[in-house]
C-alpha positions in Angstrom: 0.1 -0.1 0.1 0.9 3.6 -0.6 0.7 7.0 1.0 1.2 10.2 0.2 4.3 12.2 1.7 5.3 15.1 1.5 9.4 15.7 0.6 11.3 19.2 1.0 12.8 19.9 -2.0 13.9 23.8 -1.1 17.5 22.7 -2.0 16.6 21.6 -5.5 14.9 24.4 -6.6 16.1 26.8 -9.3 14.6 30.0 -11.1 14.9 31.6 -13.9 13.3 34.8 -15.0 10.3 35.4 -17.0 7.9 37.7 -18.3 7.3 40.1 -15.0 7.8 36.6 -12.6 10.0 33.5 -12.3 9.8 30.0 -13.4 10.5 27.0 -11.2 12.5 23.8 -11.6 13.6 20.9 -9.8 16.2 19.2 -11.4 15.9 21.1 -14.2 12.2 20.1 -14.4 9.6 23.1 -14.0 7.3 22.3 -10.9 5.7 25.6 -11.1 5.6 29.7 -11.2 5.8 32.7 -9.1 4.2 36.2 -10.5 4.5 39.5 -8.5 1.4 41.3 -7.4 0.6 44.4 -5.8 -0.9 42.3 -2.9 2.3 39.5 -2.8 4.0 36.8 -4.6 1.4 34.8 -6.4 2.3 30.7 -6.6 1.2 28.4 -9.6 2.5 24.7 -8.9 2.0 21.6 -10.8 0.2 18.8 -9.7 2.4 17.8 -7.0 4.2 20.5 -5.8 3.3 23.0 -2.9 5.1 26.2 -1.1 4.9 26.8 2.1 6.7 29.0 4.6 9.4 30.0 2.5 10.1 26.3 1.8 9.3 24.4 -1.4 7.3 20.3 -0.8 6.9 18.0 -3.5 4.3 15.1 -2.5 5.5 11.8 -3.5 3.7 7.6 -3.1 6.2 5.7 -0.5 5.0 2.4 0.5 3.9 1.7 4.0 6.3 1.4 6.7 6.4 -2.3 7.4 4.5 -3.9 4.6 6.3 -6.0 2.4 3.5 -6.2 -0.8 5.4 -7.9 -3.5 2.7 -8.8 -5.8 0.0 -6.0 -7.4 -3.0 -5.8 -9.7 -3.9 -9.7 -8.7 -6.6 -11.1 -10.0 -8.2 -12.2 -6.1 -11.1 -14.3 -8.0 -9.4 -16.1 -10.2 -6.0 -15.8 -8.4 -3.5 -14.7 -11.1 -1.0 -12.0 -10.0 
């Protein structure tokens, strides 16, 4: 079984200026952008990324601790894995 885990990727985020804002990247992959507004910065992220308290986070699927599931997509009715 998998669960979502929030990982701090702040140290891996880079940015490039673009049209009055910045594009954000993790390992050269675009994750979102920041635009400068009169009421502060506006962040828009790709699915699976967020920003809180001046840190950037990525949400990833990780296997739950203690589970050692070896097979997935098993057909329980016919018994095939």
